[in-house]
C-alpha positions as CSV (number, residue, x, y, z in Angstrom):
1,M,24.0,-11.4,17.9
2,E,22.0,-9.2,20.3
3,F,22.9,-5.5,20.6
4,V,24.9,-5.5,17.4
5,S,24.3,-2.3,15.4
6,H,22.4,-2.5,12.1
7,S,25.5,-1.3,10.2
8,F,27.8,-4.0,11.7
9,Q,25.2,-6.7,11.1
10,T,25.0,-5.5,7.5
11,F,28.8,-5.8,7.3
12,L,28.6,-9.4,8.7
13,N,25.8,-10.4,6.3
14,E,26.8,-8.6,3.1
15,A,30.6,-9.0,3.3
16,P,31.3,-12.2,5.2
17,E,34.8,-12.7,3.8
18,H,35.8,-9.2,4.9
19,A,34.1,-9.8,8.3
20,K,36.0,-13.0,8.8
21,V,39.4,-11.3,8.2
22,W,38.3,-8.4,10.4
23,G,37.3,-10.8,13.2
24,E,40.6,-12.7,12.9
25,T,42.6,-9.4,13.1
26,V,40.6,-8.2,16.1
27,G,41.3,-11.5,17.8
28,K,45.0,-11.3,17.2
29,L,45.2,-7.7,18.5
30,G,43.4,-8.9,21.6
31,Q,46.0,-11.6,22.1
32,V,48.9,-9.1,22.2
33,N,47.0,-6.5,24.4
34,K,48.6,-6.2,27.8
35,L,45.6,-4.5,29.5
36,D,43.4,-6.4,31.9
37,Q,40.0,-7.2,30.5
38,K,38.1,-4.5,32.5
39,T,40.6,-1.8,31.6
40,E,40.5,-2.7,28.0
41,K,36.7,-2.5,27.9
42,I,36.7,0.9,29.6
43,A,39.4,2.2,27.2
44,Y,37.5,0.9,24.2
45,L,34.4,2.8,25.2
46,A,36.5,6.0,25.6
47,V,37.9,5.5,22.1
48,M,34.5,4.8,20.6
49,A,33.0,8.0,22.1
50,A,36.1,10.1,21.1
51,V,35.9,9.0,17.4
52,G,32.1,9.2,17.3
53,L,31.2,5.5,16.8
54,E,27.9,5.7,18.7
55,S,26.3,2.8,16.8
56,G,28.7,0.3,18.5
57,I,28.4,1.7,22.0
58,P,25.4,-0.3,23.2
59,F,27.1,-3.6,22.3
60,H,30.3,-2.7,24.0
61,V,28.6,-1.2,27.1
62,K,26.7,-4.5,27.5
63,D,30.0,-6.4,27.1
64,A,31.7,-4.1,29.6
65,K,28.9,-4.4,32.1
66,A,29.1,-8.2,31.9
67,S,32.8,-7.8,32.8
68,G,32.0,-5.9,36.0
69,V,32.3,-2.3,34.7
70,T,30.0,0.0,36.7
71,R,27.7,2.7,35.5
72,K,30.0,5.4,36.9
73,E,32.9,3.8,35.1
74,V,30.9,3.9,31.9
75,I,30.2,7.6,32.4
76,S,33.9,8.3,33.1
77,A,35.0,6.3,30.1
78,I,32.6,8.1,27.7
79,L,33.7,11.5,29.1
80,L,37.4,10.7,29.2
81,G,38.0,12.3,25.8
82,L,36.5,15.7,26.8
83,P,39.9,17.4,27.0
84,A,41.3,15.9,23.8
85,V,38.3,16.0,21.5
86,G,35.8,18.3,23.2
87,N,32.1,17.9,23.9
88,Q,31.4,15.6,21.0
89,V,31.8,12.7,23.4
90,V,28.7,13.9,25.2
91,K,26.6,12.6,22.3
92,A,27.6,9.1,23.3
93,L,26.6,9.5,27.0
94,P,22.8,8.9,26.6
95,I,23.4,6.0,24.3
96,A,25.8,4.3,26.7
97,L,23.6,4.9,29.8
98,A,20.5,3.6,28.0
99,A,22.4,0.4,27.1
100,F,23.7,0.1,30.6
101,D,20.3,0.6,32.3
102,E,18.5,-1.7,29.9
103,K,17.4,-5.0,31.5
104,S,19.0,-8.1,30.0
105,S,16.6,-10.4,28.2
């Protein structure tokens, strides 16, 4: 899986039973989500930046970009948490933009 972080790839490889259950849970949560796909992807990037999950941002930026999310929307999503969590979200900005600007292989 391209753009998957080393930590998540280790999770998949070293704990496949847990990863399977996690994947099933994520899928079920997606089924009950009432947001449109683009909004969901933007919101997820905002949450990831707010909680400091930088390692997963490249994967989710690429996914969001494939769904039509623009570079400016990525910036807005990453910075959305500024009022709530402060400037810790700024750490995610260069990671997100590098992933967005990277050419697909």
